[in-house]
C-alpha positions in Angstrom: -0.4 0.0 0.0 1.1 3.6 -0.7 2.6 5.7 1.8 0.3 8.3 0.8 -2.4 6.5 2.4 -0.6 4.8 5.1 -3.3 3.8 8.0 -2.4 5.3 11.2 -4.1 2.0 12.8 -4.6 -1.2 11.7 -6.8 -3.6 14.0 -5.8 -7.7 13.3 -7.5 -10.6 14.5 -11.1 -9.0 14.9 -14.5 -10.8 14.1 -15.7 -7.8 12.3 -19.8 -7.3 12.7 -21.3 -6.7 9.0 -24.5 -4.4 9.9 -25.9 -4.1 5.9 -25.3 -7.6 5.1 -25.7 -9.0 8.7 -22.6 -11.1 8.3 -19.4 -11.3 10.6 -16.1 -11.2 8.7 -12.6 -11.4 9.5 -10.1 -8.7 8.0 -8.0 -6.1 8.9 -9.1 -3.3 9.5 -7.1 0.5 8.7 -8.1 3.4 10.2 -6.8 7.0 9.1 -7.9 10.6 10.4 -10.3 9.3 12.8 -12.3 7.7 10.0 -12.5 4.2 8.4 -10.4 3.5 5.9 -11.2 -0.1 4.5 -10.8 -3.5 4.8 -8.9 -6.5 3.3 -6.0 -7.8 3.1 -4.1 -5.3 1.4 -4.1 -3.1 4.4 -1.3 -4.0 6.3 1.2 -1.3 6.6 0.1 1.4 9.6 2.0 3.4 12.2 0.6 1.3 14.6 -1.1 -2.1 15.3 -3.9 -3.8 17.7 -4.3 -7.2 18.0 -8.2 -7.8 18.7 -7.0 -11.5 19.3 -10.4 -13.2 18.0 -12.7 -10.5 19.6 -16.0 -9.3 18.0 -15.7 -5.7 16.6 -18.8 -4.1 16.6 -19.8 -0.3 15.8 -20.1 1.7 18.9 -23.4 1.5 20.2 -26.6 4.5 20.3 -28.7 5.2 22.7 -31.5 7.0 20.8 -33.2 9.2 23.2 -32.2 9.7 26.6 -32.1 12.4 28.9 -28.7 12.7 30.8 -30.3 14.7 33.8 -32.0 11.1 34.9 -29.0 9.9 35.6 -28.3 12.2 38.0 -24.4 12.8 36.4 -23.1 15.6 34.7 -22.8 15.1 31.0 -19.2 14.1 31.1 -19.2 11.7 33.9 -22.1 10.0 32.1 -20.1 10.0 28.6 -17.3 8.3 30.7 -19.2 5.5 32.5 -21.0 4.7 28.5 -17.7 4.3 27.3 -17.1 1.1 29.2 -20.3 -0.1 28.3 -19.4 0.4 24.8 -21.4 3.5 23.8 -20.0 6.3 22.5 -23.1 8.2 21.0 -26.1 9.5 22.7 -29.6 11.2 21.5 -30.1 13.7 24.0 -33.1 15.5 24.9 -32.1 18.1 27.5 -35.7 19.5 28.2 -35.2 18.6 31.9 -32.5 21.1 32.2 -34.0 23.2 30.2 -37.4 23.5 31.9 -35.0 24.7 34.7 -32.7 26.9 33.2 -33.7 27.8 29.8 -31.6 27.9 27.0 -28.6 28.3 29.3 -28.8 24.4 30.3 -29.1 23.6 26.9 -26.1 25.7 26.1 -24.7 23.9 29.3 -24.3 20.5 28.0 -23.4 21.3 24.5 -20.4 23.2 25.8 -19.4 20.2 28.3 -19.8 18.0 25.2 -17.6 19.6 22.8 -14.4 18.7 24.1 -15.5 15.3 24.9 -14.1 12.1 23.4 -17.8 11.1 22.9 -20.5 11.7 21.1 -23.4 13.9 22.6 -26.1 15.1 20.0 -29.1 17.5 21.2 -32.6 17.1 19.9 -34.0 21.2 21.4 -36.5 20.6 24.1 -39.8 21.2 22.2 -42.3 21.6 24.7 -40.5 24.1 27.7 -43.0 23.9 29.6 -44.7 21.0 29.0 -47.9 22.5 29.7 -49.7 25.9 30.8 -51.1 23.9 33.7 -47.8 24.2 35.6 -45.4 26.4 36.5 -41.5 26.4 34.9 -38.5 27.8 35.2 -38.2 29.1 31.9 -40.3 29.0 28.6 -39.1 28.5 25.1 -40.6 29.6 22.0 -39.5 28.9 18.6 -37.8 32.3 18.2 -35.7 31.0 21.4 -34.9 27.4 20.1 -33.7 29.5 16.4 -30.7 30.5 17.8 -29.4 26.5 18.6 -30.8 24.8 15.9 -28.0 25.6 13.6 -25.4 24.1 16.2 -23.2 21.2 14.5 -24.5 18.9 17.3 -28.1 19.6 17.1 -30.0 16.7 15.1 -33.4 18.3 14.9 -36.8 19.0 17.5 -36.9 17.2 20.6 -40.1 15.0 21.5 -43.3 17.1 21.0 -45.3 15.8 24.6 -48.3 18.6 23.8 -49.9 16.2 21.2 -53.0 17.7 21.9 -51.7 21.2 20.8 -50.1 19.8 17.6 -53.5 18.1 16.6 -54.8 21.5 16.8 -52.0 22.8 14.9 -51.1 25.8 17.7 -48.7 28.2 15.6 -45.8 28.3 17.9 -46.0 24.3 17.7 -45.9 24.5 13.8 -43.2 27.1 13.7 -40.6 24.5 16.0 -41.5 21.8 13.9 -40.8 23.9 10.8 -37.2 24.5 12.4 -36.2 20.9 11.9 -37.9 20.5 8.5 -36.7 23.7 6.9 -33.2 22.1 7.6 -33.7 18.4 7.2 -33.8 17.5 10.6 -35.5 14.8 12.5 -38.8 15.9 15.2 -39.2 13.5 17.7 -42.7 12.3 19.3 -44.2 11.4 21.7 -47.8 10.6 21.4 -48.6 7.7 24.1 -52.0 6.2 22.4 -52.7 8.2 19.8 -54.0 6.7 17.3 -56.3 7.0 14.1 -56.9 10.6 12.7 -55.3 12.4 15.0 -52.0 10.1 14.7 -52.2 10.8 11.0 -52.5 15.1 11.6 -49.7 14.1 14.0 -47.4 12.4 11.9 -48.4 14.7 8.9 -47.1 17.7 10.7 -43.3 16.5 10.6 -42.8 14.0 13.8 -41.1 10.8 12.6 -40.4 9.0 15.7 -42.1 7.8 18.6 -41.1 5.9 22.7 -44.4 6.0 23.9 -46.2 2.9 22.3 -48.4 0.9 24.7 -48.8 -2.2 23.0 -48.1 -4.1 20.2 -51.1 -2.8 18.1 -50.2 0.7 18.7 -46.8 0.0 17.6 -47.8 -1.5 14.6 -50.1 1.2 13.2 -47.2 4.1 13.8 -44.8 1.7 12.1 -47.7 1.2 9.1 -48.3 4.6 9.1 -44.1 5.1 8.5 -42.9 6.1 11.7 -39.7 5.0 13.9 -40.4 3.1 16.6 -38.4 3.7 19.9 -38.2 0.8 22.1 -37.3 2.0 25.6 -35.7 0.3 28.9 -35.8 2.9 31.4 -35.6 2.7 35.3 -39.6 3.7 35.5 -40.8 3.0 31.9 -40.1 -0.9 30.7 -41.3 -1.3 27.5 -39.1 -3.8 26.0 -41.0 -7.2 26.9 -44.2 -5.9 26.0 -43.3 -4.3 22.8 -40.2 -7.1 21.5 -42.1 -9.5 20.3 -43.9 -6.8 17.5 -40.3 -6.6 15.8 -39.6 -8.6 12.6 -37.3 -9.4 10.1 -39.6 -6.6 7.6 -40.1 -4.2 10.0 -36.5 -4.3 11.9 -35.2 -1.6 10.2 -37.6 1.0 11.9 -37.5 -0.3 15.0 -34.3 1.0 17.7 -33.3 0.9 21.2 -33.5 3.9 23.6 -33.4 4.7 27.8 -34.8 7.6 27.7 -34.7 7.8 31.8 -31.9 5.6 33.5 -30.9 6.5 37.1 -27.4 5.9 38.1 -27.6 2.2 40.3 -29.9 0.8 36.9 -26.9 2.3 34.8 -24.1 0.1 36.9 -25.9 -3.0 37.4 -27.6 -3.2 34.1 -26.2 -0.9 31.9 -27.8 1.7 29.0 -28.5 0.7 25.6 -26.1 -2.4 25.9 -28.9 -3.6 28.4 -31.6 -3.8 25.6 -29.2 -5.3 23.1 -28.3 -8.1 25.7 -32.3 -8.7 26.3 -32.9 -8.7 22.4 -30.6 -11.4 21.9 -31.7 -13.3 25.1 -35.5 -12.9 23.5 -34.1 -14.7 20.6 -33.6 -11.8 18.2 -30.9 -12.4 15.9 -27.7 -10.8 17.5 -27.0 -8.9 14.8 -30.4 -7.4 14.2 -30.4 -6.7 17.9 -26.7 -4.9 17.2 -28.5 -2.9 14.2 -31.1 -1.4 16.6 -28.1 0.1 18.5 -25.9 1.4 15.7 -27.1 1.7 12.3 -31.1 2.0 12.4 -31.1 4.5 14.8 -27.7 6.6 12.8 -30.6 6.5 10.1 -32.9 7.6 12.2 -31.2 11.0 13.2 -29.7 11.4 9.6 -26.0 10.4 11.1 -24.5 8.7 7.6 -21.1 8.1 8.8 -22.2 6.2 12.3 -23.6 2.9 13.5 -21.4 0.6 11.0 -18.1 -0.6 10.1 -17.2 0.8 6.3 -15.1 2.9 4.5 -15.9 6.8 5.1 -17.5 5.8 8.4 -16.5 7.6 11.7 -14.0 5.0 13.6 -15.9 4.0 16.7 -16.7 1.0 18.2 -15.6 -2.0 20.8 -14.3 -5.1 21.0 -16.1 -8.0 23.0 -16.1 -11.8 23.4 -19.5 -13.0 24.4 -22.7 -11.4 22.7 -24.5 -13.3 26.1 -22.8 -10.2 28.5 -21.3 -8.1 25.7 -19.2 -7.2 28.0 -16.5 -4.7 26.8 -12.9 -5.2 26.3 -11.6 -2.0 24.6 -12.7 0.7 23.1 -11.8 2.9 20.1 -13.4 6.6 19.7 -12.6 7.9 16.1 -9.8 5.8 15.3 -8.1 6.1 19.3 -8.1 3.5 21.9 -10.4 5.3 24.7 -10.8 2.6 26.8 -9.1 -0.6 27.5 -9.5 -3.8 30.3 -11.2 -1.0 32.7 -8.5 1.9 32.2 -9.8 4.7 30.5 -7.2 6.5 28.1 -8.9 10.2 27.8 -10.0 13.4 30.0 -13.9 13.5 30.5 -13.9 17.4 32.2 -16.6 19.0 33.6 -17.8 22.3 33.2 -19.7 23.5 35.9 -21.1 27.1 35.9 -23.4 29.1 38.1 -26.2 29.9 34.9 -27.1 26.2 36.0 -26.7 26.1 39.6 -29.9 25.2 41.4 -32.9 27.5 41.4 -34.4 27.5 44.9 -36.4 30.7 45.7 -39.6 28.6 47.5 -40.9 29.4 50.9 -41.2 27.4 53.9 -44.0 25.1 53.9 -46.4 25.1 57.3 -49.0 22.4 58.4 -52.0 24.3 56.9 -50.3 24.1 53.0 -51.2 20.5 53.5 -54.9 20.9 54.1 -56.9 19.0 51.4 -60.5 20.9 51.6 -63.2 18.4 50.1 -66.7 18.5 49.4 -67.6 15.3 50.1 -66.2 12.0 50.7 -65.9 10.7 46.9 -62.5 12.3 45.7 -60.3 11.2 42.4 -57.0 9.8 43.2 -53.9 9.1 41.0 -52.9 5.3 40.7 -49.2 4.5 40.1 -48.7 1.2 38.2 -45.8 -0.9 38.1 -43.3 -0.5 35.6 -45.1 2.2 34.2 -45.6 6.1 33.9 -49.2 5.4 33.1 -51.5 6.1 36.1 -54.9 5.2 36.5 -58.1 7.5 37.1 -59.5 6.2 40.3 -62.4 7.3 42.3 -62.4 6.4 45.9 -64.2 6.7 49.0 -61.9 8.7 51.9 -62.4 9.6 55.2 -63.3 13.9 56.1 -62.7 15.3 59.0 -63.8 19.0 59.4 -63.9 19.3 55.7 -60.4 17.8 55.6 -58.9 15.1 54.2 -58.1 12.6 57.1 -55.4 9.8 56.2 -57.3 6.8 57.8 -55.6 3.9 55.8 -52.0 2.7 54.7 -53.2 2.6 50.7 -53.9 6.6 49.8 -51.3 8.9 51.0 -51.0 12.9 50.3 -49.1 14.1 47.0 -47.6 17.2 46.8 -46.3 19.6 44.1 -44.7 22.9 45.4 -43.5 25.5 42.8 -40.0 26.3 43.0 -39.1 29.4 40.8 -41.4 31.7 42.6 -41.7 33.0 46.2 -45.6 32.8 45.3 -44.9 28.9 46.6 -48.0 27.4 44.5 -48.9 24.3 45.9 -50.7 21.4 44.2 -52.0 18.5 46.5 -53.2 15.6 45.7 -54.1 12.1 46.9 -52.1 8.8 45.3 -52.1 4.8 45.4 -49.7 2.4 44.3 -46.8 4.6 46.6 -46.9 2.0 49.8 -44.6 4.3 51.6 -45.8 3.8 55.9 -44.3 6.3 58.5 -42.4 8.5 56.4 -42.5 11.4 53.6 -39.6 11.4 50.0 -39.7 15.0 48.5 -37.4 15.4 45.4 -36.5 18.1 43.2 -36.8 15.9 39.8 -40.3 16.7 38.9 -41.0 16.1 35.0 -40.7 18.2 33.4 -41.1 21.4 35.3 -38.8 20.1 37.7 -40.5 21.6 40.5 -40.9 20.3 44.3 -42.8 16.6 44.1 -43.6 14.8 47.8 -45.6 11.8 48.5 -45.9 11.0 52.3 -48.5 9.0 54.6 -48.2 12.4 57.1 -48.2 15.8 57.4 -45.0 16.2 59.6 -42.9 14.5 57.6 -44.2 15.9 54.5 -43.1 19.3 55.8 -40.1 18.3 56.9 -39.0 16.5 53.7 -39.9 19.3 51.5 -38.2 22.2 53.9 -35.5 20.1 54.0 -35.2 19.8 50.4 -35.6 23.8 49.9 -32.4 24.4 52.6 -30.3 22.0 50.3 -31.9 24.2 47.1 -32.7 21.1 45.4 -32.2 17.2 45.6 -33.7 14.2 47.0 -34.6 13.5 50.8 -36.4 10.9 53.2 -37.7 11.8 56.0 -39.7 9.3 58.9 -41.3 9.9 62.5 -40.4 13.3 62.5 -36.7 12.8 61.6 -34.2 13.3 58.2 -33.0 10.0 57.6 -31.1 11.4 54.5 -30.5 13.5 51.7 -28.8 14.2 48.4 -27.6 18.0 46.9 -28.1 17.6 42.9 -26.4 21.2 42.8 -27.3 21.3 38.6 -30.0 22.8 38.4 -31.6 20.5 41.5 -31.6 17.7 38.8 -27.7 16.0 38.5 -24.4 16.0 40.8 -21.1 16.9 40.2 -19.8 13.5 42.0 -18.3 10.4 40.2 -20.9 7.7 39.4 -19.3 5.5 42.1 -19.4 8.7 44.3 -23.1 9.5 43.3 -24.3 5.5 43.7 -22.7 5.1 47.5 -25.5 8.2 48.5 -28.0 7.3 45.9 -28.3 3.5 47.4 -28.3 4.6 50.5 -31.6 6.6 50.1 -32.7 3.6 48.1 -32.3 1.4 50.9 -34.1 4.3 53.4 -37.6 4.1 51.3 -37.1 0.2 50.4 -37.1 -0.2 54.7 -40.4 2.6 54.5 -42.1 -0.2 52.2 -41.4 0.4 48.7 -41.6 -3.0 46.8 -40.0 -4.0 43.3 -41.7 -2.1 40.1 -42.0 1.0 42.0 -38.7 2.8 41.0 -38.5 5.2 44.9 -37.7 8.3 43.0 -37.9 7.9 38.9 -41.5 6.5 39.3 -41.8 9.5 42.1 -40.5 12.3 39.4 -42.8 11.0 36.7 -45.8 12.1 38.9 -45.8 15.5 38.4 -45.4 15.0 34.2 -49.1 16.4 33.1 -48.4 15.0 29.4 -48.4 11.4 30.3 -51.9 9.4 31.1 -54.1 9.6 33.1 -54.1 11.9 36.0 -51.0 13.7 37.7 -50.0 16.4 40.0 -48.4 19.9 39.3 -48.5 23.0 41.4 -51.3 24.0 40.1 -53.3 21.3 40.6 -55.0 17.8 39.8 -54.7 17.1 36.4 -56.5 15.1 33.6 -54.7 14.2 30.7 -58.0 12.4 29.2 -59.2 15.7 28.9 -56.0 18.0 29.3 -57.4 19.8 32.1 -57.0 20.5 35.6 -59.9 19.0 38.1 -61.4 19.5 41.1 -60.2 16.6 43.3 -63.5 16.2 44.9 -65.9 13.9 42.7 -70.0 13.7 42.5 -69.5 10.0 40.2 -69.5 7.3 42.3 -68.3 4.9 40.0 -65.4 3.3 40.6 -62.9 3.0 37.9 
């Protein structure tokens, strides 16, 4: 081979995974200037050589939809950890930090990402706030997003959660989608249960993907109508088992994997999107098909034409592993450079904290009278939490009323509180909830999707007040209280959502709180913090809580907690 095209690196003795032909072949792999030069016996001359020792060589994995903030880690720390899992690209939707800090939140992530040996691509937050029925730290219009839409790492518009607004052709929503359409960028969807003509309108407006399918029938309709489907396996929302059976050879190329929201303990115990791949292989999917759903399929959906495969001119980002059962990384290369090998990192992952994303906390301390729930009668609407799901039930229950107010009477129905943390006015929304079996205690958090106010659940007012006020003192994070005492807390200094700690340090603190809540009665299927945070997200059916009150997603409106219809649901 001529010195003019002398490779920087040649990988020898590797079993290369070909995602185009769904085959595995063995050849020398040549790399130059961060890209794949080619493969074949004619590539022999290079500056450096690496012996793969018979390992599989796989394109680095891509998480097709993830909120970095849900890991509670900085972008740098999450990138470092994911590298060890063979994941070198994420499609990040920063609407959590955008709801708290606005454009400054998205800019912070883009700035931290630019010097990392890792690809963080961004879908601009489309719904800040998610609805007008809550208080948020920011409001972003199309004209605001226009300031970032041409950034080289922006791939389009993030999940459009306000699907009623889109179906009704809201002008600002259409203007936001136009920003992506005019540039041939992707617009992500979020439309649980949307079918029929409304789905047609939603798709025709420019939405390309969805990660909120609740059944195989819904998934097939959306595939039939041309959408890409993201099969999610998060910490609170676990859709893999329910949806994987709908994947076949004919629709495979329109399906890909994502995690959406994954907390630090699940990341360390199970991994990220690599967990989806392992589960798919264990389910019986062809291993290369499973890998395609975390590589080339994802890249295709987001028009990343140089990612997701091992082929000439593609980015030379890949990992080596020995066994499809565990996908355990031996070595990881990013743009042709060794970044991870046998547990050791060879690059720096620097955080770039700025006071612009310091956690805002302007809420006043609450008092006992703030938690009084006045009722018109003893029949009330109650939020029914479900295991491994973000979807809640709209329940009607009979409760004890004392002096015109709700009174705790059993170990099933708890209070849920959402407090505005962005103004001293401190709106306080009060409701009732089942399915979160905490006993003799309370939990409070500023991870409260998507506006990230204060959300708390407890079975007595004393512990609720204690937990909420402690959360105000530490300016955001997680707090657990019981029997009049604070059992533990974790400060999240980045927007009240993320920590500057390493994943090992964060996990140590998180596990303490996790165990405390398990000891207070939380069982499997209800993630103590992730599930809690989604009880404040009004764009997920059916009942949710905001700082302005109880929200009914079915009619997309706030409702009175008192109910005159005595029919249980």
